[in-house]
C-alpha positions, 0 to 999 in steps of 0.5 A: 222378099222385102222391099228397101229404099236407099237412104238419103245421103249427101255425097260431094261430087265434081263432073269431069269435062274430058280436058286436062285442065278439068282433071287438075281440080278433080285430082287435087280434091282426091289427093287432098283427102289422101286418096290417089288419082293421076291423069293419063294422056296418050298424046300430051299435045292433043289432051288440052281439049277433049277432041274425041280421038285422043285416049285420056283419063283419070285413074282413080284408086277405089275400094274395088281397085283402080277405076277410070273416069271417062268423059262427063263421068262424076267422081263421088266422095261417098259417105266414108270418105271413099272416092269412086267414078259414077256415068253421067246417066247414072248420077242423074238418075240417083242424085239431085243437088242440095243447098249448100 
């Protein structure tokens, strides 16, 4: 059995704060690259801010199908332009900020 190391790769990413306002720039970013995303809220009067008791999420189309982005998740644009969600703890363990 061989051992392997993940190649260093730079990606673009945005973190969702769980609010409707915070969903807008993420969705705009995804749409601007020709992918599909939308925001869903079960009670639009209660989704202006994250309150923990009203289900809402961002849905994005990924290579594996439609996936949901939850509170504090990151949306990543991969090396081939694909988008996918990543939990905050996984993102923190896998990525570090780079100088622009």
